[in-house]
DOFI-995619 format. One record per atom (N, C-alpha, C): residue in one letter; x, z, y negated. Coordinates in pm, 1 decimal, always signed. Atoms other than C-alpha are relative to their C-alpha. Layout:
<code->A	X->X	Z->Z	Y->Y>;
...
This chain:
<code->M	X->-60.1	Z->-106.1	Y->-54.3>;
<code->M	X->+1511.8	Z->+6151.5	Y->+11228.2>;
<code->M	X->-119.5	Z->+78.3	Y->+79.4>;
<code->K	X->+132.5	Z->-76.1	Y->-27.3>;
<code->K	X->+1170.2	Z->+6329.4	Y->+11229.2>;
<code->K	X->-89.5	Z->-60.8	Y->+106.3>;
<code->R	X->+60.0	Z->+67.5	Y->-85.9>;
<code->R	X->+1019.7	Z->+6049.9	Y->+11412.3>;
<code->R	X->+60.5	Z->+15.9	Y->+150.7>;
<code->E	X->-72.3	Z->-27.4	Y->-126.5>;
<code->E	X->+1258.2	Z->+6084.9	Y->+11699.3>;
<code->E	X->-33.2	Z->+130.3	Y->+60.3>;
<code->S	X->+38.9	Z->-144.0	Y->-41.0>;
<code->S	X->+1203.9	Z->+6461.0	Y->+11731.7>;
<code->S	X->-158.0	Z->-3.3	Y->+60.9>;
<code->S	X->+137.1	Z->+1.1	Y->-42.4>;
<code->S	X->+814.3	Z->+6406.3	Y->+11746.1>;
<code->S	X->-18.6	Z->-70.1	Y->+130.3>;
<code->M	X->+14.9	Z->+73.8	Y->-112.3>;
<code->M	X->+853.8	Z->+6134.2	Y->+11999.3>;
<code->M	X->+60.7	Z->+110.7	Y->+142.7>;
<code->F	X->-39.2	Z->-53.3	Y->-80.8>;
<code->F	X->+1064.3	Z->+6359.3	Y->+12192.3>;
<code->F	X->-83.2	Z->+117.9	Y->+62.2>;
<code->L	X->+104.2	Z->-137.1	Y->-47.6>;
<code->L	X->+804.4	Z->+6673.6	Y->+12194.6>;
<code->L	X->-120.5	Z->-78.2	Y->+52.8>;
<code->E	X->+105.0	Z->+71.8	Y->-74.7>;
<code->E	X->+549.4	Z->+6416.4	Y->+12295.1>;
<code->E	X->+18.8	Z->-25.0	Y->+143.7>;
<code->W	X->-43.2	Z->+16.7	Y->-163.3>;
<code->W	X->+737.2	Z->+6311.7	Y->+12617.1>;
<code->W	X->-0.4	Z->+131.3	Y->+46.3>;
<code->R	X->-28.2	Z->-136.8	Y->-40.5>;
<code->R	X->+805.5	Z->+6698.0	Y->+12665.7>;
<code->R	X->-135.5	Z->+60.5	Y->+29.9>;
<code->K	X->+121.1	Z->-84.8	Y->-10.0>;
<code->K	X->+433.1	Z->+6779.6	Y->+12639.2>;
<code->K	X->-58.7	Z->+33.9	Y->+145.3>;
<code->G	X->+47.7	Z->-28.4	Y->-147.8>;
<code->G	X->+355.1	Z->+6719.0	Y->+12996.4>;
<code->G	X->+88.3	Z->+46.7	Y->+100.1>;
<code->S	X->-101.2	Z->-35.1	Y->-79.9>;
<code->S	X->+659.7	Z->+6852.9	Y->+13138.0>;
<code->S	X->+14.8	Z->+161.7	Y->-1.0>;
<code->H	X->-47.4	Z->-146.4	Y->-33.8>;
<code->H	X->+828.5	Z->+7200.8	Y->+13170.1>;
<code->H	X->-16.8	Z->+76.4	Y->-144.2>;
<code->F	X->+11.8	Z->-44.8	Y->+134.5>;
<code->F	X->+824.1	Z->+7259.7	Y->+12778.3>;
<code->F	X->-137.5	Z->+79.6	Y->-5.7>;
<code->V	X->+138.2	Z->-55.8	Y->+15.6>;
<code->V	X->+441.8	Z->+7326.5	Y->+12787.0>;
<code->V	X->-2.2	Z->+128.9	Y->+92.4>;
<code->S	X->+14.5	Z->-111.5	Y->-99.7>;
<code->S	X->+433.9	Z->+7519.1	Y->+13089.4>;
<code->S	X->+97.0	Z->+114.3	Y->-7.2>;
<code->S	X->-95.8	Z->-95.7	Y->+16.3>;
<code->S	X->+736.0	Z->+7722.6	Y->+13014.2>;
<code->S	X->-68.5	Z->+107.5	Y->-128.0>;
<code->F	X->+46.8	Z->-73.7	Y->+119.9>;
<code->F	X->+581.2	Z->+7836.4	Y->+12667.4>;
<code->F	X->-131.2	Z->+78.2	Y->+48.9>;
<code->K	X->+151.5	Z->-57.3	Y->-55.3>;
<code->K	X->+226.0	Z->+7903.0	Y->+12851.3>;
<code->K	X->+74.5	Z->+137.1	Y->+78.0>;
<code->R	X->-67.3	Z->-135.0	Y->-82.5>;
<code->R	X->+437.4	Z->+8145.2	Y->+13101.8>;
<code->R	X->+61.4	Z->+102.4	Y->-81.7>;
<code->K	X->-65.9	Z->-104.8	Y->+93.0>;
<code->K	X->+628.7	Z->+8313.2	Y->+12827.1>;
<code->K	X->-111.5	Z->+73.0	Y->-87.5>;
<code->Y	X->+143.9	Z->-62.3	Y->+82.0>;
<code->Y	X->+279.8	Z->+8365.5	Y->+12626.3>;
<code->Y	X->-47.9	Z->+111.4	Y->+93.2>;
<code->K	X->+66.4	Z->-96.4	Y->-79.7>;
<code->K	X->+131.4	Z->+8520.7	Y->+12920.7>;
<code->K	X->+76.7	Z->+133.6	Y->+25.9>;
<code->N	X->-103.2	Z->-113.0	Y->-15.0>;
<code->N	X->+431.3	Z->+8724.1	Y->+12996.1>;
<code->N	X->-5.6	Z->+108.9	Y->-117.1>;
<code->A	X->-9.8	Z->-83.7	Y->+95.0>;
<code->A	X->+446.6	Z->+8857.3	Y->+12662.7>;
<code->A	X->-134.2	Z->+83.9	Y->-31.8>;
<code->S	X->+120.7	Z->-71.9	Y->+16.4>;
<code->S	X->+85.7	Z->+8953.2	Y->+12639.7>;
<code->S	X->-19.0	Z->+80.6	Y->+113.1>;
<code->E	X->+17.6	Z->-75.3	Y->-97.5>;
<code->E	X->+84.3	Z->+9110.6	Y->+12976.8>;
<code->E	X->+108.8	Z->+115.3	Y->-41.8>;
<code->K	X->-85.5	Z->-90.1	Y->+34.5>;
<code->K	X->+382.7	Z->+9305.2	Y->+12851.7>;
<code->K	X->-42.7	Z->+95.4	Y->-113.5>;
<code->F	X->+71.9	Z->-79.2	Y->+109.5>;
<code->F	X->+193.9	Z->+9418.2	Y->+12523.6>;
<code->F	X->-89.4	Z->+89.1	Y->+43.1>;
<code->S	X->+104.2	Z->-46.8	Y->-44.3>;
<code->S	X->-98.0	Z->+9498.1	Y->+12711.3>;
<code->S	X->+47.7	Z->+144.3	Y->+73.8>;
<code->G	X->-28.2	Z->-126.8	Y->-101.4>;
<code->G	X->+84.7	Z->+9737.9	Y->+12964.1>;
<code->G	X->+67.7	Z->+97.1	Y->-94.6>;
<code->K	X->-33.9	Z->-102.5	Y->+75.6>;
<code->K	X->+266.3	Z->+9903.7	Y->+12663.5>;
<code->K	X->-115.3	Z->+75.2	Y->-73.8>;
<code->A	X->+130.1	Z->-63.4	Y->+74.3>;
<code->A	X->-81.8	Z->+9962.5	Y->+12489.2>;
<code->A	X->-40.2	Z->+98.7	Y->+117.0>;
<code->K	X->+43.0	Z->-62.3	Y->-102.6>;
<code->K	X->-207.2	Z->+10097.4	Y->+12806.8>;
<code->K	X->+75.8	Z->+148.6	Y->+33.9>;
<code->E	X->-84.5	Z->-112.8	Y->+0.1>;
<code->E	X->+97.2	Z->+10328.5	Y->+12851.2>;
<code->E	X->+5.5	Z->+93.7	Y->-114.7>;
<code->V	X->+23.5	Z->-69.8	Y->+132.6>;
<code->V	X->+75.5	Z->+10452.7	Y->+12491.2>;
<code->V	X->-132.6	Z->+94.2	Y->+18.5>;
<code->A	X->+117.4	Z->-70.2	Y->+4.7>;
<code->A	X->-295.1	Z->+10516.6	Y->+12531.0>;
<code->A	X->-4.2	Z->+109.8	Y->+99.7>;
<code->G	X->-9.4	Z->-120.8	Y->-113.9>;
<code->G	X->-249.3	Z->+10714.7	Y->+12841.6>;
<code->G	X->+74.8	Z->+129.7	Y->-39.2>;
<code->K	X->-75.2	Z->-120.3	Y->+51.5>;
<code->K	X->+3.1	Z->+10929.6	Y->+12687.2>;
<code->K	X->-79.5	Z->+78.8	Y->-117.8>;
<code->I	X->+63.3	Z->-68.0	Y->+109.4>;
<code->I	X->-210.2	Z->+11004.4	Y->+12378.6>;
<code->I	X->-133.6	Z->+71.8	Y->+53.0>;
<code->T	X->+125.8	Z->-56.3	Y->-63.6>;
<code->T	X->-525.0	Z->+11085.9	Y->+12602.9>;
<code->T	X->+13.2	Z->+78.3	Y->+122.3>;
<code->G	X->-44.6	Z->-78.0	Y->-106.8>;
<code->G	X->-338.2	Z->+11254.5	Y->+12870.3>;
<code->G	X->-47.1	Z->-43.4	Y->+121.8>;
<code->N	X->+57.6	Z->+83.9	Y->-113.9>;
<code->N	X->-468.2	Z->+10995.3	Y->+13108.2>;
<code->N	X->+120.9	Z->-35.9	Y->+64.7>;
<code->E	X->-141.6	Z->+48.8	Y->-89.5>;
<code->E	X->-176.1	Z->+10981.2	Y->+13378.4>;
<code->E	X->-20.1	Z->-117.4	Y->+61.8>;
<code->Q	X->+30.7	Z->+125.7	Y->-63.9>;
<code->Q	X->-351.4	Z->+10703.5	Y->+13569.9>;
<code->Q	X->+3.9	Z->-95.6	Y->-95.5>;
<code->L	X->-30.2	Z->+94.9	Y->+91.6>;
<code->L	X->-369.6	Z->+10486.5	Y->+13266.0>;
<code->L	X->+129.6	Z->-24.7	Y->-54.4>;
<code->E	X->-142.0	Z->+14.0	Y->+53.6>;
<code->E	X->-28.3	Z->+10549.6	Y->+13154.7>;
<code->E	X->+78.7	Z->-50.7	Y->+101.2>;
<code->L	X->-61.7	Z->+47.2	Y->-102.0>;
<code->L	X->+100.0	Z->+10466.7	Y->+13499.6>;
<code->L	X->-20.8	Z->-150.2	Y->+22.3>;
<code->K	X->+47.1	Z->+154.9	Y->-20.4>;
<code->K	X->-97.5	Z->+10131.6	Y->+13522.7>;
<code->K	X->+70.3	Z->-75.0	Y->-108.0>;
<code->G	X->-78.6	Z->+67.7	Y->+89.7>;
<code->G	X->+61.4	Z->+10054.6	Y->+13175.1>;
<code->G	X->+151.5	Z->-35.3	Y->+24.2>;
<code->K	X->-153.0	Z->+8.4	Y->-34.5>;
<code->K	X->+418.8	Z->+10119.8	Y->+13291.6>;
<code->K	X->+18.0	Z->-105.1	Y->+129.4>;
<code->L	X->-13.3	Z->+90.1	Y->-97.9>;
<code->L	X->+350.0	Z->+9923.4	Y->+13620.7>;
<code->L	X->-24.7	Z->-163.4	Y->-64.5>;
<code->Q	X->+14.9	Z->+120.5	Y->+59.8>;
<code->Q	X->+214.2	Z->+9633.1	Y->+13405.3>;
<code->Q	X->+107.8	Z->-53.5	Y->-70.5>;
<code->T	X->-138.0	Z->+28.2	Y->+75.8>;
<code->T	X->+524.1	Z->+9637.7	Y->+13183.2>;
<code->T	X->+116.7	Z->-53.4	Y->+101.1>;
<code->A	X->-113.2	Z->+25.4	Y->-86.5>;
<code->A	X->+739.5	Z->+9644.0	Y->+13469.9>;
<code->A	X->-18.4	Z->-134.5	Y->+87.3>;
<code->K	X->+21.1	Z->+129.7	Y->-65.9>;
<code->K	X->+573.0	Z->+9361.3	Y->+13644.7>;
<code->K	X->+38.6	Z->-120.7	Y->-106.1>;
<code->A	X->-41.7	Z->+110.2	Y->+97.2>;
<code->A	X->+606.6	Z->+9137.3	Y->+13312.0>;
<code->A	X->+148.8	Z->+4.6	Y->+4.3>;
<code->D	X->-138.1	Z->+20.5	Y->+16.0>;
<code->D	X->+964.4	Z->+9225.3	Y->+13289.3>;
<code->D	X->+64.7	Z->-63.3	Y->+112.6>;
<code->W	X->-39.8	Z->+66.4	Y->-146.2>;
<code->W	X->+1017.4	Z->+9122.0	Y->+13667.2>;
<code->W	X->-6.5	Z->-153.1	Y->-24.8>;
<code->H	X->+30.5	Z->+155.3	Y->+4.9>;
<code->H	X->+853.5	Z->+8782.4	Y->+13588.2>;
<code->H	X->+92.1	Z->-34.3	Y->-80.8>;
<code->E	X->-90.2	Z->+44.5	Y->+105.4>;
<code->E	X->+1059.6	Z->+8763.1	Y->+13296.7>;
<code->E	X->+156.5	Z->-46.6	Y->+55.3>;
<code->I	X->-151.3	Z->-1.0	Y->-84.7>;
<code->I	X->+1391.5	Z->+8814.8	Y->+13511.4>;
<code->I	X->-4.8	Z->-104.2	Y->+95.8>;
<code->M	X->-22.2	Z->+93.7	Y->-100.9>;
<code->M	X->+1296.6	Z->+8607.5	Y->+13784.3>;
<code->M	X->-47.3	Z->-144.8	Y->-17.2>;
<code->S	X->+60.1	Z->+122.2	Y->+33.3>;
<code->S	X->+1158.6	Z->+8311.3	Y->+13610.9>;
<code->S	X->+114.3	Z->-107.0	Y->+18.1>;
<code->V	X->-95.0	Z->+105.5	Y->-21.4>;
<code->V	X->+1361.1	Z->+8019.4	Y->+13723.0>;
<code->V	X->+40.4	Z->-93.0	Y->-110.6>;
<code->G	X->-24.0	Z->+70.3	Y->+125.9>;
<code->G	X->+1311.6	Z->+7838.5	Y->+13393.7>;
<code->G	X->+80.2	Z->+68.0	Y->-84.9>;
<code->N	X->-78.2	Z->-100.7	Y->+94.1>;
<code->N	X->+1461.7	Z->+8124.3	Y->+13201.7>;
<code->N	X->+139.5	Z->-20.4	Y->+41.0>;
<code->K	X->-119.3	Z->-19.6	Y->-29.2>;
<code->K	X->+1777.2	Z->+8112.1	Y->+13416.2>;
<code->K	X->+56.0	Z->-152.9	Y->-34.7>;
<code->I	X->-40.6	Z->+144.2	Y->+27.2>;
<code->I	X->+1794.2	Z->+7705.4	Y->+13377.3>;
<code->I	X->+24.1	Z->-7.0	Y->-144.4>;
<code->E	X->-35.2	Z->-0.2	Y->+144.9>;
<code->E	X->+1758.4	Z->+7752.8	Y->+13003.5>;
<code->E	X->+117.6	Z->+78.8	Y->-33.0>;
<code->A	X->-129.3	Z->-51.3	Y->+0.6>;
<code->A	X->+2041.3	Z->+8000.2	Y->+13018.9>;
<code->A	X->+111.0	Z->-53.8	Y->+18.8>;
<code->I	X->-115.4	Z->+116.2	Y->-61.0>;
<code->I	X->+2273.4	Z->+7777.2	Y->+13192.0>;
<code->I	X->+32.2	Z->-108.6	Y->-108.4>;
<code->K	X->-18.9	Z->+121.4	Y->+59.7>;
<code->K	X->+2201.6	Z->+7490.4	Y->+12985.7>;
<code->K	X->+62.2	Z->+67.8	Y->-164.9>;
<code->E	X->-35.4	Z->-48.0	Y->+143.5>;
<code->E	X->+2264.7	Z->+7711.5	Y->+12649.9>;
<code->E	X->+147.6	Z->+41.1	Y->+8.2>;
<code->S	X->-122.5	Z->-29.7	Y->-16.4>;
<code->S	X->+2576.9	Z->+7841.5	Y->+12808.9>;
<code->S	X->+106.7	Z->-109.7	Y->-0.7>;
<code->I	X->-74.8	Z->+139.4	Y->-18.0>;
<code->I	X->+2695.8	Z->+7492.3	Y->+12882.3>;
<code->I	X->+21.5	Z->-60.0	Y->-144.4>;
<code->A	X->-16.4	Z->+59.8	Y->+133.8>;
<code->A	X->+2617.5	Z->+7368.1	Y->+12534.4>;
<code->A	X->+86.0	Z->+74.7	Y->-77.2>;
<code->G	X->-105.7	Z->-81.0	Y->+68.2>;
<code->G	X->+2805.7	Z->+7662.6	Y->+12395.1>;
<code->G	X->+133.6	Z->-24.7	Y->+21.9>;
<code->T	X->-133.5	Z->+30.4	Y->-49.4>;
<code->T	X->+3103.0	Z->+7586.8	Y->+12581.2>;
<code->T	X->+34.4	Z->-110.5	Y->-46.0>;
<code->I	X->-43.4	Z->+134.5	Y->+35.8>;
<code->I	X->+3112.1	Z->+7232.0	Y->+12487.6>;
<code->I	X->+21.9	Z->-8.5	Y->-163.9>;
<code->N	X->-27.3	Z->+12.8	Y->+142.3>;
<code->N	X->+3054.2	Z->+7288.0	Y->+12102.5>;
<code->N	X->+109.9	Z->+69.9	Y->-35.9>;
<code->K	X->-107.0	Z->-52.8	Y->+33.9>;
<code->K	X->+3335.0	Z->+7526.3	Y->+12102.1>;
<code->K	X->+141.8	Z->-60.6	Y->+12.5>;
<code->K	X->-92.6	Z->+77.8	Y->-41.9>;
<code->K	X->+3559.2	Z->+7303.1	Y->+12273.1>;
<code->K	X->+37.3	Z->-139.7	Y->-115.6>;
<code->I	X->-5.1	Z->+100.5	Y->+113.1>;
<code->I	X->+3476.0	Z->+7006.4	Y->+12006.9>;
<code->I	X->+34.3	Z->+70.6	Y->-128.6>;
<code->N	X->-40.5	Z->-61.6	Y->+131.2>;
<code->N	X->+3520.0	Z->+7247.2	Y->+11735.3>;
<code->N	X->+140.5	Z->+11.3	Y->+3.5>;
<code->K	X->-140.9	Z->-15.6	Y->-13.0>;
<code->K	X->+3849.8	Z->+7334.0	Y->+11853.4>;
<code->K	X->+90.0	Z->-119.3	Y->-21.1>;
<code->K	X->-39.4	Z->+128.5	Y->+19.2>;
<code->K	X->+3936.5	Z->+6967.2	Y->+11883.2>;
<code->K	X->+16.5	Z->-71.8	Y->-151.9>;
<code->R	X->-5.9	Z->+19.5	Y->+148.5>;
<code->R	X->+3831.2	Z->+6926.2	Y->+11521.8>;
<code->R	X->+102.8	Z->+33.2	Y->-69.2>;
<code->K	X->-112.2	Z->-68.8	Y->+81.8>;
<code->K	X->+4089.8	Z->+7172.3	Y->+11387.8>;
<code->K	X->+120.5	Z->-52.8	Y->+16.9>;
């Protein structure tokens, strides 16, 4: 079983899996940087830095919401959940 999953991951390395991970990582780092700038701006009283941080966080949030990959993954999860519920009902 373990061998099959590693083969599956190898197949996925060149596909959407890796690019999705990179996009999520970049988005999370942008969001973190934005929050850090926002807090630093509040602490120092630098309104311009605070605003830059808020804008950077909002941009990261927007990218997360608009990501087609996230939408597809959410649809897949929803379908899988529905199928699992129906299978479990039939077993009872």
